[in-house]
BAFI-3210 file (N, C-alpha, C; in Angstrom, 3 decimals, decimal comma, padded with zeros to 6 digits):
// residues 177
n [1|2|3|4|5|6|7|8|9|10|11|12|13|14|15|16|17|18|19|20|21|22|23|24|25|26|27|28|29|30|31|32|33|34|35|36|37|38|39|40|41|42|43|44|45|46|47|48|49|50|51|52|53|54|55|56|57|58|59|60|61|62|63|64|65|66|67|68|69|70|71|72|73|74|75|76|77|78|79|80|81|82|83|84|85|86|87|88|89|90|91|92|93|94|95|96|97|98|99|100|101|102|103|104|105|106|107|108|109|110|111|112|113|114|115|116|117|118|119|120|121|122|123|124|125|126|127|128|129|130|131|132|133|134|135|136|137|138|139|140|141|142|143|144|145|146|147|148|149|150|151|152|153|154|155|156|157|158|159|160|161|162|163|164|165|166|167|168|169|170|171|172|173|174|175|176|177]
n.u [110,193|108,068|104,552|103,807|105,978|108,661|111,899|113,266|111,943|110,493|110,568|110,342|110,636|113,238|114,542|115,008|114,123|116,844|118,922|118,605|118,768|121,232|124,459|127,164|128,501|126,433|126,266|128,218|128,525|126,168|123,791|120,076|118,750|116,149|113,320|110,563|107,997|105,097|105,040|107,030|108,369|106,602|107,330|110,055|109,228|107,832|109,792|111,858|109,787|109,356|111,272|113,921|113,854|113,142|115,588|117,080|116,581|116,808|119,584|120,442|121,678|123,040|122,041|123,242|122,931|124,541|123,523|120,841|118,151|118,268|117,892|116,761|119,362|121,303|121,326|122,496|124,615|126,464|126,376|124,308|121,526|119,482|116,636|117,035|115,842|116,690|115,802|113,164|112,691|112,600|114,960|118,252|121,283|123,672|125,327|126,233|126,780|129,442|129,972|131,082|130,049|129,714|129,124|126,512|125,166|124,884|123,321|121,087|120,234|119,291|116,519|113,662|111,387|111,343|110,462|112,206|112,675|115,022|118,453|121,676|124,845|127,401|130,620|133,741|136,393|138,562|140,742|143,213|143,385|142,359|139,693|136,084|133,057|129,257|125,677|123,104|119,644|116,238|112,702|109,438|106,846|104,222|102,836|104,795|107,316|110,856|112,691|115,494|118,795|122,171|125,579|127,632|130,512|132,856|135,108|138,104|137,759|135,157|131,763|130,515|128,513|126,779|125,010|123,527|125,039|128,130|131,937|134,127|137,081|136,709|135,395|136,832|139,001|138,027|137,491|139,907|140,805]
n.v [079,540|080,269|081,125|084,340|084,720|086,439|087,033|089,363|090,427|092,072|091,668|092,317|095,597|095,956|094,148|091,783|089,442|088,531|088,698|086,468|084,429|084,261|082,818|082,012|079,245|078,063|079,486|079,150|076,714|076,767|076,527|076,718|078,969|079,422|080,476|077,853|077,650|079,525|078,969|078,898|081,442|083,114|082,185|083,239|086,129|085,947|085,763|087,685|089,892|089,649|088,752|089,302|092,442|093,546|093,039|094,388|096,731|097,064|097,003|098,411|098,756|097,532|094,057|091,760|089,480|086,295|083,335|082,555|081,171|077,950|075,686|072,115|070,668|072,715|072,401|070,058|069,842|071,672|070,341|070,425|069,923|067,340|068,196|070,816|074,183|076,249|075,209|075,462|078,157|079,309|080,505|081,869|082,929|085,272|088,466|091,153|094,283|096,282|095,117|093,082|089,677|087,955|089,773|091,215|088,291|087,654|090,043|090,131|087,753|087,424|089,128|088,684|088,576|088,160|086,281|083,495|080,307|078,742|080,333|080,360|081,029|080,881|079,461|078,957|077,319|077,448|075,551|076,953|077,924|080,531|082,008|082,390|083,499|083,997|084,350|082,171|082,023|080,922|080,578|079,824|080,482|079,151|077,531|077,226|078,686|077,025|078,458|077,658|078,512|078,610|077,810|077,017|074,937|074,701|072,769|070,733|068,589|068,251|069,168|070,904|071,348|074,165|074,870|078,538|081,651|081,814|082,735|082,983|082,221|081,130|079,118|077,409|076,866|075,073|073,252|072,283|071,253]
n.w [092,321|094,839|094,376|095,904|097,323|097,408|096,307|097,444|099,639|102,189|105,611|108,296|109,366|109,434|108,562|105,417|102,916|101,860|103,827|104,933|103,264|102,133|101,197|101,064|100,740|099,240|097,131|095,624|094,983|093,340|094,383|095,067|097,619|098,982|100,640|099,972|100,731|102,037|104,948|105,441|105,321|106,660|109,539|109,225|109,519|112,137|113,539|113,151|113,561|116,484|118,358|116,593|115,903|118,428|119,861|118,512|119,418|121,845|122,405|120,935|118,338|115,730|114,539|112,687|110,463|110,337|109,386|108,082|107,019|105,433|102,871|102,538|101,010|101,317|104,089|104,922|103,617|105,086|107,322|109,110|111,517|111,281|112,017|111,976|113,144|111,009|108,581|108,979|108,878|111,284|112,713|113,198|112,958|114,409|114,564|116,475|115,557|116,346|118,842|121,370|121,205|123,590|125,564|124,212|124,112|126,965|127,946|126,483|126,642|129,532|129,168|130,279|128,443|125,857|123,427|122,663|121,244|121,379|122,647|122,145|122,871|120,727|120,380|118,467|117,546|115,128|112,977|112,496|115,069|115,512|117,452|116,987|117,598|117,639|117,739|118,405|117,299|118,086|117,478|117,851|115,745|115,867|119,075|122,235|123,296|124,311|125,918|126,579|127,071|126,591|126,115|123,511|122,914|120,021|118,619|117,093|118,370|118,992|119,999|123,032|125,196|127,490|130,480|130,134|129,558|128,973|128,733|126,254|126,848|129,369|128,761|126,897|128,808|130,500|128,817|128,425|130,723]
ca.u [109,875|106,420|103,723|103,854|107,401|109,960|113,170|113,876|110,802|110,880|110,303|110,391|110,955|114,921|115,365|114,566|114,679|118,200|119,651|118,328|118,938|122,762|124,941|128,773|128,523|125,033|126,230|129,699|127,540|124,822|122,275|119,329|118,670|115,078|111,985|109,440|106,837|104,560|104,707|108,516|108,136|105,699|108,333|110,931|108,592|107,915|111,380|112,389|109,007|108,970|112,478|115,339|113,780|113,116|116,626|118,050|116,006|117,224|120,589|120,767|122,844|122,049|122,032|123,587|122,639|125,434|123,124|119,333|117,221|118,707|117,034|117,511|120,327|122,587|121,562|123,171|126,108|127,036|126,742|123,461|120,963|118,241|115,194|117,014|115,341|117,008|115,169|111,804|112,672|112,705|116,159|119,105|122,796|123,955|126,608|125,821|127,790|130,274|129,880|131,398|129,178|129,540|128,001|124,898|124,766|124,596|122,292|119,868|119,653|118,579|115,567|113,037|110,129|111,690|109,760|112,722|113,044|116,495|119,754|122,538|126,502|128,430|132,179|133,869|137,623|139,166|141,843|144,601|143,639|141,115|138,124|135,184|131,833|128,167|124,660|121,889|118,493|115,049|111,855|108,051|105,633|103,004|103,506|105,168|109,173|111,336|113,213|116,423|119,793|123,365|126,587|128,282|132,344|132,888|136,495|138,236|136,920|133,177|130,691|130,190|127,338|127,109|123,887|123,565|126,066|129,844|132,865|135,021|137,819|136,203|134,652|138,097|139,895|137,409|137,808|141,408|140,995]
ca.v [080,488|079,965|082,522|085,187|085,191|087,471|087,091|090,616|090,903|093,024|090,485|093,427|097,213|096,212|093,137|091,496|087,813|088,409|088,766|085,479|083,387|084,723|081,965|081,806|077,787|078,086|080,747|078,482|075,244|076,834|075,913|077,793|079,245|080,207|079,397|077,284|077,619|080,450|078,933|079,488|083,066|083,602|081,988|083,893|087,170|086,193|085,670|089,307|090,930|089,056|088,250|090,268|093,545|093,958|092,674|095,363|097,755|096,834|096,931|100,201|098,305|096,439|093,086|091,481|087,550|085,449|082,481|082,142|079,810|076,884|074,448|070,764|070,966|073,565|072,128|068,922|069,936|072,502|069,556|070,651|068,860|066,883|069,003|072,299|075,474|076,817|074,669|076,169|079,623|079,667|080,314|082,318|083,193|086,714|089,204|092,603|095,548|096,806|094,659|091,427|088,366|087,432|090,786|090,772|087,528|087,993|091,233|089,169|086,397|087,884|089,664|087,309|089,016|087,983|084,697|082,652|078,802|078,543|081,047|080,033|081,407|079,706|079,940|078,395|077,382|077,078|074,786|077,950|078,244|081,454|081,773|083,103|083,657|084,070|084,328|081,676|082,308|080,331|081,247|078,824|080,937|078,494|076,837|077,774|078,180|076,590|079,075|076,995|079,176|077,743|078,003|075,989|075,531|074,108|072,591|069,863|067,436|068,209|070,105|070,942|072,401|074,590|076,118|079,370|082,298|081,680|083,696|081,795|081,878|080,177|077,738|076,651|076,453|074,151|071,761|071,783|070,502]
ca.w [093,627|094,992|094,631|097,343|098,001|096,453|096,476|098,315|100,272|103,544|106,656|109,089|109,565|109,318|107,793|104,554|103,239|101,210|105,251|105,836|102,400|101,455|101,840|100,123|099,927|098,477|095,889|094,978|094,759|092,188|095,112|095,135|099,059|099,039|101,252|099,167|101,463|102,583|106,280|105,915|105,619|108,235|110,313|109,263|110,030|113,170|114,126|113,120|114,293|118,117|118,380|115,953|116,165|120,096|120,687|118,096|120,015|123,243|122,396|120,300|117,545|114,415|114,148|111,405|110,231|109,068|108,726|108,205|106,164|104,845|101,961|102,982|100,859|102,117|105,597|104,648|103,219|106,198|108,571|109,989|111,984|110,449|112,402|112,258|112,979|110,226|107,695|108,908|108,943|112,842|113,219|112,782|113,516|114,160|115,422|116,568|114,689|117,412|120,358|121,430|121,300|124,536|126,099|123,383|124,583|128,344|127,797|125,831|127,626|130,750|128,568|129,944|127,622|124,643|123,234|122,055|121,937|121,919|122,586|122,192|122,484|120,038|120,417|117,467|117,501|113,701|112,715|112,426|116,319|115,706|117,868|116,911|118,148|117,484|118,996|117,531|118,441|117,229|117,774|117,238|115,721|116,508|120,326|123,520|123,353|125,363|126,878|126,536|127,254|126,533|125,364|122,863|122,530|118,931|118,115|116,626|119,244|118,738|120,805|124,206|125,604|128,607|130,212|130,496|128,640|129,137|128,022|125,550|128,076|130,837|128,583|126,430|129,489|131,262|127,999|128,225|132,191]
c.u [108,200|105,599|103,572|105,310|108,227|110,756|113,910|113,013|111,167|110,409|109,417|110,639|112,205|115,030|114,403|115,339|116,262|119,109|119,586|118,673|120,478|123,401|126,311|128,557|127,902|125,418|127,569|129,072|126,551|123,896|121,532|119,024|117,534|114,139|111,036|108,183|106,595|104,893|106,090|109,262|107,840|106,207|109,408|110,618|108,533|108,623|112,010|111,288|109,212|110,397|113,890|114,951|113,507|114,746|117,455|117,541|116,479|118,533|121,126|121,434|122,323|122,544|121,990|123,530|123,643|124,837|121,833|118,817|118,326|117,624|117,765|118,794|121,647|122,778|122,581|124,544|126,987|127,050|125,483|122,331|119,576|116,991|116,033|116,279|115,479|116,213|113,516|111,751|112,343|113,592|116,998|120,195|123,317|125,119|125,656|126,762|128,346|130,046|130,205|130,113|128,617|128,561|126,586|124,349|123,731|123,558|121,369|119,334|118,830|117,127|114,494|111,585|110,459|111,208|110,905|112,530|114,443|117,303|120,473|124,088|127,012|129,827|132,440|135,665|138,556|140,217|143,172|144,049|142,536|139,824|136,993|133,378|130,536|126,975|123,902|120,796|117,302|113,649|110,445|107,486|104,520|103,570|104,334|106,970|109,751|112,101|114,809|117,704|121,145|124,356|127,277|129,679|132,039|134,353|136,839|137,936|135,686|132,969|130,437|129,055|127,171|125,872|124,521|124,975|127,340|130,665|133,898|136,277|137,505|136,040|135,805|139,134|139,100|137,523|138,927|141,718|140,724]
c.v [080,158|081,085|083,050|085,357|085,453|087,435|088,402|091,153|091,410|091,866|091,170|094,909|097,213|094,819|092,419|089,845|087,932|088,058|087,141|084,273|083,560|083,389|081,715|080,152|077,763|078,635|079,606|077,177|075,803|076,608|076,902|077,676|079,968|079,683|078,976|077,394|078,808|080,327|078,980|080,759|083,445|083,063|082,832|085,407|087,371|086,171|086,854|089,992|090,517|088,905|089,670|091,614|094,210|093,923|093,788|096,658|098,197|097,416|098,581|099,856|097,260|095,153|092,316|089,876|087,052|083,751|082,550|080,935|079,307|075,800|073,342|070,898|071,496|072,831|071,017|069,064|070,922|071,494|069,856|069,721|068,249|067,822|070,490|073,260|076,267|076,471|075,303|077,680|079,914|079,763|081,264|082,949|084,624|087,110|090,475|093,678|096,255|096,634|093,243|090,995|088,049|088,535|091,247|089,565|087,540|088,646|090,623|088,296|086,787|088,693|088,767|087,457|088,790|086,616|083,849|080,925|078,542|079,613|080,677|081,258|080,648|080,133|078,866|078,409|076,671|076,289|075,685|078,623|079,724|081,541|082,846|082,730|084,306|083,916|083,505|081,864|081,743|081,140|080,173|079,782|080,556|077,367|077,534|077,396|077,480|076,982|078,720|078,159|078,245|078,117|076,885|076,422|074,300|074,242|071,711|068,539|067,585|069,308|070,077|071,899|072,787|075,396|077,339|080,322|082,161|082,056|082,506|081,567|081,088|079,024|076,792|076,133|075,177|072,754|071,265|070,933|069,189]
c.w [093,825|094,857|096,082|098,002|096,906|096,611|097,338|099,051|101,618|104,209|107,595|108,430|108,679|108,469|107,052|104,337|102,585|102,316|105,427|104,620|101,771|102,061|100,537|099,650|099,192|096,657|095,227|094,532|093,614|093,045|095,825|097,061|099,000|099,636|099,875|099,443|102,024|104,070|106,353|105,959|106,048|109,298|110,212|109,750|111,236|113,768|113,781|114,012|115,899|118,802|118,330|116,391|117,568|120,519|119,935|118,917|121,068|123,272|121,795|119,120|116,629|114,470|112,817|111,319|109,540|108,801|108,965|107,791|105,560|104,053|102,912|102,414|101,018|103,734|105,836|104,478|104,266|107,317|109,737|110,794|111,443|110,537|112,533|112,168|111,579|108,832|107,629|108,821|110,455|113,523|112,479|113,564|113,226|114,859|115,750|116,389|116,344|118,809|120,356|121,899|122,825|125,683|125,720|124,262|125,942|128,471|127,310|126,542|128,819|130,061|128,728|128,922|126,276|124,201|122,124|122,571|122,192|121,729|122,687|121,995|121,950|119,830|119,577|117,550|115,972|114,237|112,889|114,257|116,394|116,206|117,728|117,428|117,581|117,991|117,938|118,565|117,362|117,838|117,063|117,142|116,201|117,714|121,275|122,832|124,369|126,403|127,115|126,422|127,337|125,825|124,961|122,438|121,127|118,830|117,257|117,171|118,863|119,384|122,066|124,428|127,283|129,089|130,820|129,653|129,550|128,114|127,552|126,594|128,783|129,768|127,844|127,157|130,273|130,220|128,362|129,822|131,778]
res [m|t|v|g|i|h|p|r|m|p|l|s|d|t|f|r|l|p|y|f|t|r|s|h|a|a|s|s|l|g|l|p|n|v|p|r|d|v|a|q|v|a|n|l|k|a|l|c|a|r|v|l|e|p|m|q|a|r|l|g|r|r|v|r|i|v|s|g|f|r|s|e|t|l|n|r|l|m|g|g|a|r|d|s|q|h|l|f|g|e|a|a|d|f|i|v|e|c|m|d|s|f|d|a|a|f|t|l|a|a|q|s|d|l|p|f|d|q|f|r|l|v|h|r|q|g|r|s|g|v|r|q|s|h|i|h|v|s|h|r|r|l|g|a|g|r|g|n|v|e|t|l|f|r|d|a|h|g|v|r|a|v|n|g|i|v|g|i|d|a|g|m|l|q|a|a|e]
***
């Protein structure tokens, strides 16, 4: 552990480091999944303060992180992109408690003052046919964000991206045509 990085440290008023480093895959494989660089922690703090906290306030509901920081090894094992912003503490995947992911994404993507780099509604259909959705958001502490808004559809056939926020049924029907 790098000096100055405590495994339970607060990142903002309502977010703590363990919310971003918790990983079932890392735990089951005995892999450490903690930031090693203070810049990664600074990025996580900026993501929380500038994007996630304002999102929670706007929705009036708790944002629950399902995937945050990823070590290089964990990211590789999860099939993450080689330049994934999760590696740098710049991204988080989340759901909003007691709110449909589409409704949350539709509301949040329309907030032009949120300084996100990428904002994605991600729909996934597993092998069992169960459909799940979450929101991915990233923020660049240094430099301007791209402001990309898109919906991703992941299934056994791969990944398809659509500009804007699209519901799972509409996207899956388009994919079947």
